[in-house]
C-alpha angles and dihedrals in degrees: 000000000000126000090243092057092047091051090050091051090048092054091047092051092047089052091049090051091053092048091047090055091050091051091050092050092049111116093218095057115126130215091252089052090052091053090054091046090051092056091045089050093054091051092046092050091053091046092051092050092048092048093050091047089055090045092053091051094052100038125100126238092259095054101038094083090056091051092048091054090047090050091052091051091050091048088056091050090048089052091049091050091048091051092047091049092048093049092048093048091048090050091052093047092050091048090051091050090053092049094048096044088080103247134081133200122208126180125203126177099294103354133081112202118197121187116196122203119265112257116224118212119224114263125206130203096208090242119142092238096050106108092206091058092049093049091048093052093046092053092044092051092047090057092051115066100210112185100187139034089244090058090049092052092047089051091050091048091053093048098037094111087091091051096059104197096021093081091066090052091051093047093054094082130041108245116237134140089245089066089066100040114122 
C-alpha cells in the first residue's frame, strides 16, 4: 500500500474517531446505541494502530518524528473516548439498577417524593404441599392453646375456609369427645 493511501486512511479514521466521540456525548444516546458504538470503537482502535504501523514502516527518517507525535495525540484521544464511553455505560447501568430496584425518587422544587415498591403478601392455595399453608397453620395453632382433640377440630372447622374441601370432611361427623375415645 502506498504512503498516500495510508495517509488518506489515517485521516478517515481520525474523522471517524471524532464523530464517534460526538455520538457518545449526545444526550439522546440509548444503551443499545452505546453497545454498538463500543464495538465500532474497538474496530476503529485496531484500524488506527494498524494504519500507524504501516505508516511507520513506509515513512522516512525526517517524517517519522511527526507521525510519532501524531500517534501519541491520537492515543490520548482514543483514551478520552474510551473513558467517555465507559462513564456513559456505567451511568446507564446504574440508572437501570435504580429503576429495577422497585423504588423511584423524584425531586421537585421543595418536595422529595419517594415511591417504595409494592409488597406482595404470600398467598396460599390451601393445598397440603404448599409450604405457606403449613407455616400459617403451625403459627395459628401455636397461638391457640387447644387442650383437647375436640377443641382442635372445632378450631379447624372455624378456620376451614382456607382449606377449601376440608370443611366438608370436618362437618361429616358430629364432634364430641366420645368420638375419639379408645
